[in-house]
N, C-alpha and C positions, 0 to 999 in steps of 0.2 A: 350204189350213195346219191343221196337227192342232191338237186343245184345248190338248196341253201346250204349244203355242209359245206358243198367244193368252196363256194363265196363265202364263206365264212375261215375257213384255213386261208384263203387266197391273199383276205383282206390282215390274217394276223402277219401273214410271213412276208407283209407289205410294209408293217409296221415296226416291226422289232427292228430290224436294224436302226432306224433313227430313235429308236427309246435308249439303246446302247450308244448310239453316238452321241446323245445327249448328256446321259451318265459318263461318259468317258470324259465330256468339257467340266463339267461342273468339277467344285477344287473339293477333295476327300475330307477338308475340316471346315468349320465354321471360325469367321476371326473372330476375336475376344472384343468383347461387351467393352465400349469405352466408356462410362458414368462420368455425368456432369459433376462439379463438386459440388457436397453439397454441404450442411447443415452437419456438424460430427455430433453428437453429445458425450459427453466426457464422464463416464460412471467409476475412474478409475479411485481406489482408495489408499490409505496408510502415511505413516505418520512423515515430517518433513523438517529441515534445521534452513532457517534462514539468516543469511546478515543482510543488513541495510546501511546506506550512508544520505544526507541527503544536506537542503538548504532552509534554514528555517526564517521563516519573517514575524517578526516578533511584534507583538503590540497590547503595550495596556491602556486599563480603562484610565489611569491617574493615582493619584497619591496622597495619601492623607494623612496629615500630622498630629499626634496623639496633643501636642504643645502648639503654640506661636499660630502664625501663617500658614496657612494651604497652601502646599506647591502648586506652580502650572507651567504652562509648558516641557511636562516631563517627554524626554524620550527615550529607546529603549534600543542598542546595537543588535542586527540581523549576524547569525552563525550557522556554521555549518555543526551535523550531530550524525552520530553514529548510534547505529544499534546491534542488536541483533535476536535472536528468541529463532522458538521452536513447535509445532502441530500438526495437528491433526487432519487432512481428511478424507470428505466420506462422499461420493457422490459428486452434486453441485456445493454442497456447503465444505467452508474451512474454520477449525478455529485456529488461533494461537496462540502466545505468551509471549509479549515483546519486552523489552527493558531498550527506552530512546537513552541516551544521556548527550545535554544540551552545555557545548564547554562555560566556560564563563565571562557574560560579557557585561555591559553598561551600562547603566540607568542613570540621567539627568535628568535634575529639574531645575528651570532656567530661575523662580522664583520663586520662595527663597532659593538660594544657591546651594542643592544638597545631589552628591555623589554617591553610589554605591557600584557595588558587583554582586553576581545572581548566577548562580548554578543548577541546572537544572536534572531531575531524575526522572522519566514516567515506567511504570510498569501498569501496562494494559494489556487488560485480554477482549479477545478481539472476536468477531465473527462477518466472514463474509459469505458469497452470494457469485459465487462464478455460474455467470453465463454462457456458456456451447465456450467448443474450441472453434475460430477456423484458421485452420492453416497453418496449426500452432500455437492462432491468439488466442487467448484468454479473456475477454474484460471482465469485467469485477466489483460489484460494490459490498462493503461492513461500513461497521463502525465497534468503536470500543469502548470500553469503561475500566476505573482503575484509581490509582493514584499517583500524583506528583511530590516528589521532595524536592521541596525550592528551597536555599541556602543563599542568606546575602551574607555581605562581609564589606568591609573598605566603607564601610560607612562613614562619611564626612561631609563640611559645610564649610563653605570660609565665610562664608555672609552672617552668618552666626558666630564665626568665631570656635567650631567647632571640629577640637583635631581629628585625623583619621581615627581608627578604634582598632588601631592595629592587632590583628589575633583573633576580633572577639568575632564571633560567626552566630548567625541566627537561621537554625533550619525546622522546618514545619512539613509535616505533612497534609495534600489537600488533594480531594474530589478529582480527578480528570476522568475527560471524553473526549473525543475523536468520531469525527465522520473521514470516510477514507472511499475511494473513486481509482481505479485503476489498471492494468493490462500486462498479461504475465504473455513468455513466450515461450517453446519449448526451443533451448540450446540441446539440448537430446531426451532419449526416456528419463531421465531423474532428475534432469539440472532445466533451471525455467528461468529466466531472466525475469524481471519484474519491476517496473515502474508506476510510481503513482504519487496523488496526492492525498495531503491530508490537513482538513483543519484541528485545530487541538486547542483545548482549554483547558488551564491547570492550574486555575483556582490563584491563591493572592497568595504574597511573601511579608515578612515582615524583618525590620532591621533590626539589630541590637538594641538593648536600653542606654543613650546614651546618656551623657554625664547631665543633662541638664534635664535628665527626663523626659526627654524626644523618645518617639520610637514612629516609624513613619510605616504604613502600612502598603505597598502595591498592589492594586485594583485587577481585577478579573484580567491575568495573563493570559493569554492567546497569541496566537501561531500558527501560521498557512505554510507547510512544508512541500518542496518539491523532493520525492526519494526513488532513491534508484534499488534495487541492489539484487541477493542469490538466494532460488531457494534448490535445498538438493533431497529429494524423497529417497526414503533411506531404505524402500521396496522393491 
């Protein structure tokens, strides 16, 4: 056997115990990788139901009178609202149909002295863009178009000696639209808490024709709403 072969065998014999010792010191498996929180795109789709409550700050552009002096100093009360609906989510987009009820609110004109009550119901087809989900939170923006049913009643005026028109109501359908921004949160895989802001324009309203042939037009009804509700995914 040559000197070179003897030297190689001796070197391997010396290195082998060191390699075995190091192998014994190494863990049998690598620890799991921990990923940092990242943006999650929520592409799930399906049908859902929703229920909402909110508070509406009502505004009107003014009141016009068919005959006599034009009313000034008009005010309208604010009210709680309730609503519900159903829709479909497809990836980042959602579409739903909602119905909301604004309970009876008071409208007053200071000069001349006019008073009346107003009920509203809105039916809107809405489209939303979900902006992704982080740790269960999903911001979104959207808008809606549809119709508003505006009904007046209890039209009266002390200044004009106009008695209240008890039992007389005047209702009409008006074009309505809304702009929406909000945030939802997953309480469970199928149940979401939803909080939103909505600007709503729901058209005009008319009073019944009075005994003096006068009729008021409540012009450009609008509202700013803060809403909270639940959405339930059916699948």
